[in-house]
N, CA, C, O and the ligand as a Tripos MOL2 file, in Angstrom:
@<TRIPOS>MOLECULE
protein
  265   263    67     0     0
PROTEIN
NO_CHARGES

@<TRIPOS>ATOM
      1 N          84.1980  139.6000   53.5040 N.3       1 MET1
      2 CA         84.4720  138.9830   52.2130 C.3       1 MET1
      3 C          83.8940  137.5700   52.1800 C.2       1 MET1
      4 O          84.1210  136.7650   53.0840 O.2       1 MET1
      5 N          83.1530  137.2940   51.1300 N.am      2 ARG2
      6 CA         82.5460  135.9800   50.9740 C.3       2 ARG2
      7 C          83.2130  135.2440   49.8160 C.2       2 ARG2
      8 O          83.3640  135.7920   48.7240 O.2       2 ARG2
      9 N          83.6090  134.0030   50.0660 N.am      3 LEU3
     10 CA         84.1930  133.1830   49.0070 C.3       3 LEU3
     11 C          83.1230  132.3030   48.3860 C.2       3 LEU3
     12 O          82.3030  131.7100   49.0870 O.2       3 LEU3
     13 N          83.1390  132.2250   47.0620 N.am      4 SER4
     14 CA         82.2310  131.3350   46.3470 C.3       4 SER4
     15 C          83.0430  130.5090   45.3690 C.2       4 SER4
     16 O          84.0730  130.9540   44.8630 O.2       4 SER4
     17 N          82.5720  129.3080   45.1110 N.am      5 LYS5
     18 CA         83.2590  128.4490   44.1520 C.3       5 LYS5
     19 C          82.6990  128.6530   42.7560 C.2       5 LYS5
     20 O          81.5000  128.8580   42.5730 O.2       5 LYS5
     21 N          83.5910  128.5920   41.7740 N.am      6 ILE6
     22 CA         83.1560  128.6430   40.3770 C.3       6 ILE6
     23 C          82.6160  127.2630   40.0030 C.2       6 ILE6
     24 O          83.3140  126.2560   40.1240 O.2       6 ILE6
     25 N          81.3650  127.2330   39.5490 N.am      7 THR7
     26 CA         80.7400  125.9500   39.1960 C.3       7 THR7
     27 C          80.6520  125.7560   37.6840 C.2       7 THR7
     28 O          80.4400  124.6380   37.2140 O.2       7 THR7
     29 N          80.8120  126.8280   36.9270 N.am      8 GLY8
     30 CA         80.7450  126.7000   35.4750 C.3       8 GLY8
     31 C          80.9320  128.0470   34.7980 C.2       8 GLY8
     32 O          81.0980  129.0740   35.4570 O.2       8 GLY8
     33 N          80.9010  128.0250   33.4860 N.am      9 PHE9
     34 CA         81.0550  129.2480   32.6910 C.3       9 PHE9
     35 C          80.0350  129.2680   31.5640 C.2       9 PHE9
     36 O          79.6350  128.2230   31.0510 O.2       9 PHE9
     37 N          79.6250  130.4580   31.1920 N.am     10 HIS10
     38 CA         78.8800  130.6090   29.9460 C.3      10 HIS10
     39 C          79.2280  131.9710   29.3490 C.2      10 HIS10
     40 O          79.8070  132.8270   30.0190 O.2      10 HIS10
     41 N          78.8670  132.1590   28.0780 N.am     11 GLN11
     42 CA         79.1370  133.4290   27.4140 C.3      11 GLN11
     43 C          77.8790  134.2710   27.3660 C.2      11 GLN11
     44 O          76.7850  133.7560   27.1350 O.2      11 GLN11
     45 N          78.0360  135.5840   27.5860 N.am     12 ASP12
     46 CA         76.8820  136.4700   27.4430 C.3      12 ASP12
     47 C          76.6910  136.8090   25.9610 C.2      12 ASP12
     48 O          77.4250  136.3290   25.0970 O.2      12 ASP12
     49 N          75.6870  137.6470   25.6950 N.am     13 GLU13
     50 CA         75.3320  137.9070   24.3030 C.3      13 GLU13
     51 C          76.4180  138.6820   23.5530 C.2      13 GLU13
     52 O          76.4120  138.7240   22.3230 O.2      13 GLU13
     53 N          77.3570  139.3010   24.2970 N.am     14 GLU14
     54 CA         78.4700  140.0090   23.6500 C.3      14 GLU14
     55 C          79.7180  139.1380   23.5340 C.2      14 GLU14
     56 O          80.7520  139.5830   23.0350 O.2      14 GLU14
     57 N          79.6140  137.8920   24.0000 N.am     15 GLY15
     58 CA         80.7500  136.9830   23.8880 C.3      15 GLY15
     59 C          81.7030  137.0260   25.0690 C.2      15 GLY15
     60 O          82.7460  136.3730   25.0580 O.2      15 GLY15
     61 N          81.3360  137.8130   26.1100 N.am     16 HIS16
     62 CA         82.1710  137.8410   27.3100 C.3      16 HIS16
     63 C          81.8770  136.6090   28.1570 C.2      16 HIS16
     64 O          80.7370  136.1500   28.2280 O.2      16 HIS16
     65 N          82.9030  136.0870   28.7900 N.am     17 TRP17
     66 CA         82.7270  134.9090   29.6320 C.3      17 TRP17
     67 C          82.2380  135.3100   31.0070 C.2      17 TRP17
     68 O          82.7060  136.2800   31.6030 O.2      17 TRP17
     69 N          81.2780  134.5320   31.4940 N.am     18 VAL18
     70 CA         80.6690  134.7870   32.7990 C.3      18 VAL18
     71 C          80.8360  133.5340   33.6530 C.2      18 VAL18
     72 O          80.4710  132.4350   33.2360 O.2      18 VAL18
     73 N          81.3890  133.7070   34.8500 N.am     19 ALA19
     74 CA         81.5350  132.5810   35.7700 C.3      19 ALA19
     75 C          80.2510  132.4100   36.5640 C.2      19 ALA19
     76 O          79.6600  133.3820   37.0350 O.2      19 ALA19
     77 N          79.8270  131.1530   36.7050 N.am     20 GLU20
     78 CA         78.6700  130.8430   37.5410 C.3      20 GLU20
     79 C          79.1960  130.3980   38.9000 C.2      20 GLU20
     80 O          80.0560  129.5210   38.9880 O.2      20 GLU20
     81 N          78.6700  131.0100   39.9530 N.am     21 LEU21
     82 CA         79.2070  130.7860   41.2920 C.3      21 LEU21
     83 C          78.2730  129.9390   42.1390 C.2      21 LEU21
     84 O          77.0650  129.8840   41.9090 O.2      21 LEU21
     85 N          78.8770  129.2690   43.1430 N.am     22 SER22
     86 CA         78.1120  128.3600   44.0040 C.3      22 SER22
     87 C          77.0490  129.0900   44.8190 C.2      22 SER22
     88 O          76.0870  128.4710   45.2730 O.2      22 SER22
     89 N          77.2120  130.4070   45.0110 N.am     23 CYS23
     90 CA         76.2260  131.1740   45.7780 C.3      23 CYS23
     91 C          75.0150  131.5220   44.9170 C.2      23 CYS23
     92 O          74.0350  132.0650   45.4260 O.2      23 CYS23
     93 N          75.0700  131.2150   43.6140 N.am     24 GLY24
     94 CA         73.9530  131.5270   42.7390 C.3      24 GLY24
     95 C          74.1620  132.8000   41.9410 C.2      24 GLY24
     96 O          73.3860  133.0970   41.0320 O.2      24 GLY24
     97 N          75.2090  133.5620   42.2720 N.am     25 HIS25
     98 CA         75.5140  134.7740   41.5180 C.3      25 HIS25
     99 C          76.3810  134.4430   40.3080 C.2      25 HIS25
    100 O          76.8350  133.3130   40.1320 O.2      25 HIS25
    101 N          76.5960  135.4640   39.4790 N.am     26 GLN26
    102 CA         77.4500  135.3240   38.3010 C.3      26 GLN26
    103 C          78.4340  136.4780   38.2870 C.2      26 GLN26
    104 O          78.1220  137.5760   38.7490 O.2      26 GLN26
    105 N          79.6040  136.2350   37.7640 N.am     27 GLN27
    106 CA         80.6130  137.2940   37.7010 C.3      27 GLN27
    107 C          81.3260  137.2640   36.3640 C.2      27 GLN27
    108 O          81.8030  136.2210   35.9170 O.2      27 GLN27
    109 N          81.3910  138.4450   35.7260 N.am     28 HIS28
    110 CA         82.0920  138.5390   34.4440 C.3      28 HIS28
    111 C          83.5810  138.2830   34.6210 C.2      28 HIS28
    112 O          84.2010  138.7830   35.5600 O.2      28 HIS28
    113 N          84.1450  137.5010   33.7110 N.am     29 MET29
    114 CA         85.5850  137.2470   33.6740 C.3      29 MET29
    115 C          86.0870  137.8120   32.3580 C.2      29 MET29
    116 O          86.3820  137.0730   31.4190 O.2      29 MET29
    117 N          86.1800  139.1300   32.3040 N.am     30 ARG30
    118 CA         86.5410  139.7840   31.0490 C.3      30 ARG30
    119 C          88.0160  139.6270   30.7430 C.2      30 ARG30
    120 O          88.8710  139.7780   31.6160 O.2      30 ARG30
    121 N          88.2960  139.3240   29.4910 N.am     31 HIS31
    122 CA         89.6760  139.3760   29.0120 C.3      31 HIS31
    123 C          89.7850  140.6590   28.1950 C.2      31 HIS31
    124 O          89.3770  140.7080   27.0340 O.2      31 HIS31
    125 N          90.3430  141.7000   28.8220 N.am     32 ASP32
    126 CA         90.3490  143.0350   28.2340 C.3      32 ASP32
    127 C          91.7110  143.6690   28.4550 C.2      32 ASP32
    128 O          91.8380  144.6320   29.2120 O.2      32 ASP32
    129 N          92.7430  143.1230   27.7870 N.am     33 PRO33
    130 CA         94.1060  143.6400   28.0180 C.3      33 PRO33
    131 C          94.2370  145.0870   27.5770 C.2      33 PRO33
    132 O          93.5230  145.4930   26.6600 O.2      33 PRO33
    133 N          95.1210  145.8980   28.1870 N.am     34 PRO34
    134 CA         96.0070  145.4760   29.2900 C.3      34 PRO34
    135 C          95.3690  145.6390   30.6660 C.2      34 PRO34
    136 O          96.0260  145.3590   31.6680 O.2      34 PRO34
    137 N          94.1360  146.0750   30.7500 N.am     35 TRP35
    138 CA         93.5470  146.3370   32.0650 C.3      35 TRP35
    139 C          93.2110  145.0560   32.8070 C.2      35 TRP35
    140 O          93.5270  144.8950   33.9850 O.2      35 TRP35
    141 N          92.5650  144.1530   32.0910 N.am     36 GLN36
    142 CA         92.2310  142.8780   32.7140 C.3      36 GLN36
    143 C          92.7530  141.7650   31.8250 C.2      36 GLN36
    144 O          92.2400  141.5270   30.7320 O.2      36 GLN36
    145 N          93.7790  141.0900   32.3130 N.am     37 ASN37
    146 CA         94.4330  140.0740   31.5140 C.3      37 ASN37
    147 C          94.0130  138.6870   31.9920 C.2      37 ASN37
    148 O          94.5490  138.1610   32.9680 O.2      37 ASN37
    149 N          93.0670  138.1190   31.3030 N.am     38 ARG38
    150 CA         92.5800  136.7910   31.6790 C.3      38 ARG38
    151 C          92.5610  135.9050   30.4310 C.2      38 ARG38
    152 O          91.5150  135.4150   30.0070 O.2      38 ARG38
    153 N          93.7380  135.7190   29.8650 N.am     39 ALA39
    154 CA         93.8350  134.9090   28.6430 C.3      39 ALA39
    155 C          93.3160  133.4960   28.8780 C.2      39 ALA39
    156 O          92.8380  132.8490   27.9470 O.2      39 ALA39
    157 N          93.4070  133.0080   30.1260 N.am     40 TRP40
    158 CA         92.9710  131.6420   30.4300 C.3      40 TRP40
    159 C          91.4970  131.4330   30.1170 C.2      40 TRP40
    160 O          91.0740  130.3210   29.8010 O.2      40 TRP40
    161 N          90.7050  132.5210   30.2080 N.am     41 VAL41
    162 CA         89.2620  132.3580   30.0420 C.3      41 VAL41
    163 C          88.8840  132.0930   28.5870 C.2      41 VAL41
    164 O          87.7660  131.6670   28.2940 O.2      41 VAL41
    165 N          89.8340  132.3510   27.6720 N.am     42 MET42
    166 CA         89.5480  132.1950   26.2540 C.3      42 MET42
    167 C          89.6100  130.7350   25.7860 C.2      42 MET42
    168 O          89.1420  130.4140   24.6940 O.2      42 MET42
    169 N          90.1890  129.8550   26.6110 N.am     43 THR43
    170 CA         90.3190  128.4580   26.1890 C.3      43 THR43
    171 C          89.5320  127.5410   27.1250 C.2      43 THR43
    172 O          89.3900  127.8210   28.3150 O.2      43 THR43
    173 N          89.0250  126.4430   26.5660 N.am     44 ALA44
    174 CA         88.2670  125.4700   27.3660 C.3      44 ALA44
    175 C          89.1510  124.8880   28.4600 C.2      44 ALA44
    176 O          88.6910  124.6510   29.5770 O.2      44 ALA44
    177 N          90.4060  124.6600   28.1400 N.am     45 GLU45
    178 CA         91.3460  124.1070   29.1130 C.3      45 GLU45
    179 C          91.5550  125.0700   30.2800 C.2      45 GLU45
    180 O          91.5820  124.6670   31.4430 O.2      45 GLU45
    181 N          91.7020  126.3510   29.9440 N.am     46 GLY46
    182 CA         91.9050  127.3690   30.9730 C.3      46 GLY46
    183 C          90.7030  127.4790   31.8980 C.2      46 GLY46
    184 O          90.8460  127.5660   33.1180 O.2      46 GLY46
    185 N          89.5060  127.4750   31.2960 N.am     47 ARG47
    186 CA         88.2930  127.5660   32.1190 C.3      47 ARG47
    187 C          88.1500  126.3480   33.0190 C.2      47 ARG47
    188 O          87.7420  126.4710   34.1740 O.2      47 ARG47
    189 N          88.4850  125.1650   32.4930 N.am     48 ALA48
    190 CA         88.3660  123.9330   33.2720 C.3      48 ALA48
    191 C          89.2370  124.0020   34.5240 C.2      48 ALA48
    192 O          88.8780  123.4530   35.5660 O.2      48 ALA48
    193 N          90.3800  124.6750   34.4210 N.am     49 ARG49
    194 CA         91.2840  124.8020   35.5670 C.3      49 ARG49
    195 C          90.6660  125.6380   36.6760 C.2      49 ARG49
    196 O          91.0290  125.4930   37.8430 O.2      49 ARG49
    197 N          89.7310  126.5170   36.3130 N.am     50 PHE50
    198 CA         89.1550  127.4280   37.3010 C.3      50 PHE50
    199 C          87.8460  126.9070   37.8870 C.2      50 PHE50
    200 O          87.2980  127.5160   38.8060 O.2      50 PHE50
    201 N          87.3380  125.7880   37.3670 N.am     51 ILE51
    202 CA         86.1460  125.1720   37.9600 C.3      51 ILE51
    203 C          86.5190  124.6820   39.3610 C.2      51 ILE51
    204 O          87.5090  123.9710   39.5360 O.2      51 ILE51
    205 N          85.7250  125.0660   40.3430 N.am     52 GLY52
    206 CA         86.0030  124.6580   41.7230 C.3      52 GLY52
    207 C          86.8900  125.6430   42.4660 C.2      52 GLY52
    208 O          87.0740  125.5200   43.6770 O.2      52 GLY52
    209 N          87.4470  126.6300   41.7450 N.am     53 MET53
    210 CA         88.2740  127.6670   42.3470 C.3      53 MET53
    211 C          87.4040  128.6050   43.1760 C.2      53 MET53
    212 O          86.2820  128.9290   42.7860 O.2      53 MET53
    213 N          87.9260  129.0380   44.3210 N.am     54 GLU54
    214 CA         87.1720  129.9660   45.1620 C.3      54 GLU54
    215 C          87.5730  131.3980   44.8400 C.2      54 GLU54
    216 O          88.7550  131.7390   44.8310 O.2      54 GLU54
    217 N          86.5710  132.2310   44.5750 N.am     55 ILE55
    218 CA         86.8280  133.6510   44.3170 C.3      55 ILE55
    219 C          85.8940  134.4810   45.2000 C.2      55 ILE55
    220 O          84.8880  133.9780   45.7000 O.2      55 ILE55
    221 N          86.2360  135.7430   45.3830 N.am     56 PHE56
    222 CA         85.3870  136.6380   46.1520 C.3      56 PHE56
    223 C          84.2310  137.1030   45.2820 C.2      56 PHE56
    224 O          84.4370  137.6290   44.1880 O.2      56 PHE56
    225 N          83.0140  136.9060   45.7730 N.am     57 CYS57
    226 CA         81.8310  137.3090   45.0240 C.3      57 CYS57
    227 C          81.4850  138.7530   45.3800 C.2      57 CYS57
    228 O          81.1810  139.0640   46.5310 O.2      57 CYS57
    229 N          81.5340  139.6260   44.3810 N.am     58 ARG58
    230 CA         81.2380  141.0460   44.6210 C.3      58 ARG58
    231 C          79.7940  141.2460   45.0470 C.2      58 ARG58
    232 O          79.5020  142.0900   45.8940 O.2      58 ARG58
    233 N          78.8860  140.4690   44.4590 N.am     59 ARG59
    234 CA         77.4660  140.5970   44.7890 C.3      59 ARG59
    235 C          77.2160  140.2610   46.2580 C.2      59 ARG59
    236 O          76.5010  140.9810   46.9550 O.2      59 ARG59
    237 N          77.8090  139.1660   46.7160 N.am     60 CYS60
    238 CA         77.6160  138.7570   48.1120 C.3      60 CYS60
    239 C          78.1470  139.8200   49.0630 C.2      60 CYS60
    240 O          77.5900  140.0250   50.1410 O.2      60 CYS60
    241 N          79.2180  140.4940   48.6680 N.am     61 GLU61
    242 CA         79.7780  141.5330   49.5340 C.3      61 GLU61
    243 C          78.8610  142.7420   49.6250 C.2      61 GLU61
    244 O          78.8640  143.4610   50.6240 O.2      61 GLU61
    245 N          78.0690  142.9630   48.5680 N.am     62 GLU62
    246 CA         77.1620  144.1120   48.5870 C.3      62 GLU62
    247 C          75.9380  143.8600   49.4480 C.2      62 GLU62
    248 O          75.3060  144.7950   49.9390 O.2      62 GLU62
    249 N          75.6050  142.5720   49.6290 N.am     63 ILE63
    250 CA         74.4340  142.2210   50.4220 C.3      63 ILE63
    251 C          74.8490  142.1230   51.8890 C.2      63 ILE63
    252 O          75.7220  141.3190   52.2160 O.2      63 ILE63
    253 N          74.2540  142.9120   52.7810 N.am     64 PRO64
    254 CA         74.6210  142.8280   54.1990 C.3      64 PRO64
    255 C          74.2910  141.4480   54.7660 C.2      64 PRO64
    256 O          73.1750  140.9540   54.6040 O.2      64 PRO64
    257 N          75.2510  140.8420   55.4200 N.am     65 GLN65
    258 CA         75.0460  139.5160   56.0020 C.3      65 GLN65
    259 C          74.4040  139.6580   57.3790 C.2      65 GLN65
    260 O          74.7770  140.5600   58.1290 O.2      65 GLN65
    261 N          73.4530  138.8000   57.7330 N.am     66 PRO66
    262 CA         72.7890  138.8690   59.0340 C.3      66 PRO66
    263 C          73.7510  138.5180   60.1580 C.2      66 PRO66
    264 O          73.3640  138.5240   61.3270 O.2      66 PRO66
    265 ZN         77.4250  135.7040   45.5320 Zn       67 ZN67
@<TRIPOS>BOND
     1     1     2 1
     2     2     3 1
     3     3     4 2
     4     3     5 am
     5     5     6 1
     6     6     7 1
     7     7     8 2
     8     7     9 am
     9     9    10 1
    10    10    11 1
    11    11    12 2
    12    11    13 am
    13    13    14 1
    14    14    15 1
    15    15    16 2
    16    15    17 am
    17    17    18 1
    18    18    19 1
    19    19    20 2
    20    19    21 am
    21    21    22 1
    22    22    23 1
    23    23    24 2
    24    23    25 am
    25    25    26 1
    26    26    27 1
    27    27    28 2
    28    27    29 am
    29    29    30 1
    30    30    31 1
    31    31    32 2
    32    31    33 am
    33    33    34 1
    34    34    35 1
    35    35    36 2
    36    35    37 am
    37    37    38 1
    38    38    39 1
    39    39    40 2
    40    39    41 am
    41    41    42 1
    42    42    43 1
    43    43    44 2
    44    43    45 am
    45    45    46 1
    46    46    47 1
    47    47    48 2
    48    47    49 am
    49    49    50 1
    50    50    51 1
    51    51    52 2
    52    51    53 am
    53    53    54 1
    54    54    55 1
    55    55    56 2
    56    55    57 am
    57    57    58 1
    58    58    59 1
    59    59    60 2
    60    59    61 am
    61    61    62 1
    62    62    63 1
    63    63    64 2
    64    63    65 am
    65    65    66 1
    66    66    67 1
    67    67    68 2
    68    67    69 am
    69    69    70 1
    70    70    71 1
    71    71    72 2
    72    71    73 am
    73    73    74 1
    74    74    75 1
    75    75    76 2
    76    75    77 am
    77    77    78 1
    78    78    79 1
    79    79    80 2
    80    79    81 am
    81    81    82 1
    82    82    83 1
    83    83    84 2
    84    83    85 am
    85    85    86 1
    86    86    87 1
    87    87    88 2
    88    87    89 am
    89    89    90 1
    90    90    91 1
    91    91    92 2
    92    91    93 am
    93    93    94 1
    94    94    95 1
    95    95    96 2
    96    95    97 am
    97    97    98 1
    98    98    99 1
    99    99   100 2
   100    99   101 am
   101   101   102 1
   102   102   103 1
   103   103   104 2
   104   103   105 am
   105   105   106 1
   106   106   107 1
   107   107   108 2
   108   107   109 am
   109   109   110 1
   110   110   111 1
   111   111   112 2
   112   111   113 am
   113   113   114 1
   114   114   115 1
   115   115   116 2
   116   115   117 am
   117   117   118 1
   118   118   119 1
   119   119   120 2
   120   119   121 am
   121   121   122 1
   122   122   123 1
   123   123   124 2
   124   123   125 am
   125   125   126 1
   126   126   127 1
   127   127   128 2
   128   127   129 am
   129   129   130 1
   130   130   131 1
   131   131   132 2
   132   131   133 am
   133   133   134 1
   134   134   135 1
   135   135   136 2
   136   135   137 am
   137   137   138 1
   138   138   139 1
   139   139   140 2
   140   139   141 am
   141   141   142 1
   142   142   143 1
   143   143   144 2
   144   143   145 am
   145   145   146 1
   146   146   147 1
   147   147   148 2
   148   147   149 am
   149   149   150 1
   150   150   151 1
   151   151   152 2
   152   151   153 am
   153   153   154 1
   154   154   155 1
   155   155   156 2
   156   155   157 am
   157   157   158 1
   158   158   159 1
   159   159   160 2
   160   159   161 am
   161   161   162 1
   162   162   163 1
   163   163   164 2
   164   163   165 am
   165   165   166 1
   166   166   167 1
   167   167   168 2
   168   167   169 am
   169   169   170 1
   170   170   171 1
   171   171   172 2
   172   171   173 am
   173   173   174 1
   174   174   175 1
   175   175   176 2
   176   175   177 am
   177   177   178 1
   178   178   179 1
   179   179   180 2
   180   179   181 am
   181   181   182 1
   182   182   183 1
   183   183   184 2
   184   183   185 am
   185   185   186 1
   186   186   187 1
   187   187   188 2
   188   187   189 am
   189   189   190 1
   190   190   191 1
   191   191   192 2
   192   191   193 am
   193   193   194 1
   194   194   195 1
   195   195   196 2
   196   195   197 am
   197   197   198 1
   198   198   199 1
   199   199   200 2
   200   199   201 am
   201   201   202 1
   202   202   203 1
   203   203   204 2
   204   203   205 am
   205   205   206 1
   206   206   207 1
   207   207   208 2
   208   207   209 am
   209   209   210 1
   210   210   211 1
   211   211   212 2
   212   211   213 am
   213   213   214 1
   214   214   215 1
   215   215   216 2
   216   215   217 am
   217   217   218 1
   218   218   219 1
   219   219   220 2
   220   219   221 am
   221   221   222 1
   222   222   223 1
   223   223   224 2
   224   223   225 am
   225   225   226 1
   226   226   227 1
   227   227   228 2
   228   227   229 am
   229   229   230 1
   230   230   231 1
   231   231   232 2
   232   231   233 am
   233   233   234 1
   234   234   235 1
   235   235   236 2
   236   235   237 am
   237   237   238 1
   238   238   239 1
   239   239   240 2
   240   239   241 am
   241   241   242 1
   242   242   243 1
   243   243   244 2
   244   243   245 am
   245   245   246 1
   246   246   247 1
   247   247   248 2
   248   247   249 am
   249   249   250 1
   250   250   251 1
   251   251   252 2
   252   251   253 am
   253   253   254 1
   254   254   255 1
   255   255   256 2
   256   255   257 am
   257   257   258 1
   258   258   259 1
   259   259   260 2
   260   259   261 am
   261   261   262 1
   262   262   263 1
   263   263   264 2
@<TRIPOS>SUBSTRUCTURE
     1 MET1         2 RESIDUE 1 A MET
     2 ARG2         6 RESIDUE 1 A ARG
     3 LEU3        10 RESIDUE 1 A LEU
     4 SER4        14 RESIDUE 1 A SER
     5 LYS5        18 RESIDUE 1 A LYS
     6 ILE6        22 RESIDUE 1 A ILE
     7 THR7        26 RESIDUE 1 A THR
     8 GLY8        30 RESIDUE 1 A GLY
     9 PHE9        34 RESIDUE 1 A PHE
    10 HIS10       38 RESIDUE 1 A HIS
    11 GLN11       42 RESIDUE 1 A GLN
    12 ASP12       46 RESIDUE 1 A ASP
    13 GLU13       50 RESIDUE 1 A GLU
    14 GLU14       54 RESIDUE 1 A GLU
    15 GLY15       58 RESIDUE 1 A GLY
    16 HIS16       62 RESIDUE 1 A HIS
    17 TRP17       66 RESIDUE 1 A TRP
    18 VAL18       70 RESIDUE 1 A VAL
    19 ALA19       74 RESIDUE 1 A ALA
    20 GLU20       78 RESIDUE 1 A GLU
    21 LEU21       82 RESIDUE 1 A LEU
    22 SER22       86 RESIDUE 1 A SER
    23 CYS23       90 RESIDUE 1 A CYS
    24 GLY24       94 RESIDUE 1 A GLY
    25 HIS25       98 RESIDUE 1 A HIS
    26 GLN26      102 RESIDUE 1 A GLN
    27 GLN27      106 RESIDUE 1 A GLN
    28 HIS28      110 RESIDUE 1 A HIS
    29 MET29      114 RESIDUE 1 A MET
    30 ARG30      118 RESIDUE 1 A ARG
    31 HIS31      122 RESIDUE 1 A HIS
    32 ASP32      126 RESIDUE 1 A ASP
    33 PRO33      130 RESIDUE 1 A PRO
    34 PRO34      134 RESIDUE 1 A PRO
    35 TRP35      138 RESIDUE 1 A TRP
    36 GLN36      142 RESIDUE 1 A GLN
    37 ASN37      146 RESIDUE 1 A ASN
    38 ARG38      150 RESIDUE 1 A ARG
    39 ALA39      154 RESIDUE 1 A ALA
    40 TRP40      158 RESIDUE 1 A TRP
    41 VAL41      162 RESIDUE 1 A VAL
    42 MET42      166 RESIDUE 1 A MET
    43 THR43      170 RESIDUE 1 A THR
    44 ALA44      174 RESIDUE 1 A ALA
    45 GLU45      178 RESIDUE 1 A GLU
    46 GLY46      182 RESIDUE 1 A GLY
    47 ARG47      186 RESIDUE 1 A ARG
    48 ALA48      190 RESIDUE 1 A ALA
    49 ARG49      194 RESIDUE 1 A ARG
    50 PHE50      198 RESIDUE 1 A PHE
    51 ILE51      202 RESIDUE 1 A ILE
    52 GLY52      206 RESIDUE 1 A GLY
    53 MET53      210 RESIDUE 1 A MET
    54 GLU54      214 RESIDUE 1 A GLU
    55 ILE55      218 RESIDUE 1 A ILE
    56 PHE56      222 RESIDUE 1 A PHE
    57 CYS57      226 RESIDUE 1 A CYS
    58 ARG58      230 RESIDUE 1 A ARG
    59 ARG59      234 RESIDUE 1 A ARG
    60 CYS60      238 RESIDUE 1 A CYS
    61 GLU61      242 RESIDUE 1 A GLU
    62 GLU62      246 RESIDUE 1 A GLU
    63 ILE63      250 RESIDUE 1 A ILE
    64 PRO64      254 RESIDUE 1 A PRO
    65 GLN65      258 RESIDUE 1 A GLN
    66 PRO66      262 RESIDUE 1 A PRO
    67 ZN67       265 GROUP 0 **** ****
């Protein structure tokens, strides 16, 4: 498991929020209740709280580490 820090957010063309990670990858932060409940991502204040937060990067896990 690889941890990456969230460095910022942007919206994709469908309006979904995407986290930008310190490893250079991006990860969707979908707010899609009741399956994925991420109401925090809908507000600027909520997103600001997650800047610098460490999350597991799915992309990094798929890439075999040397
Ligand atoms: Zn990554």
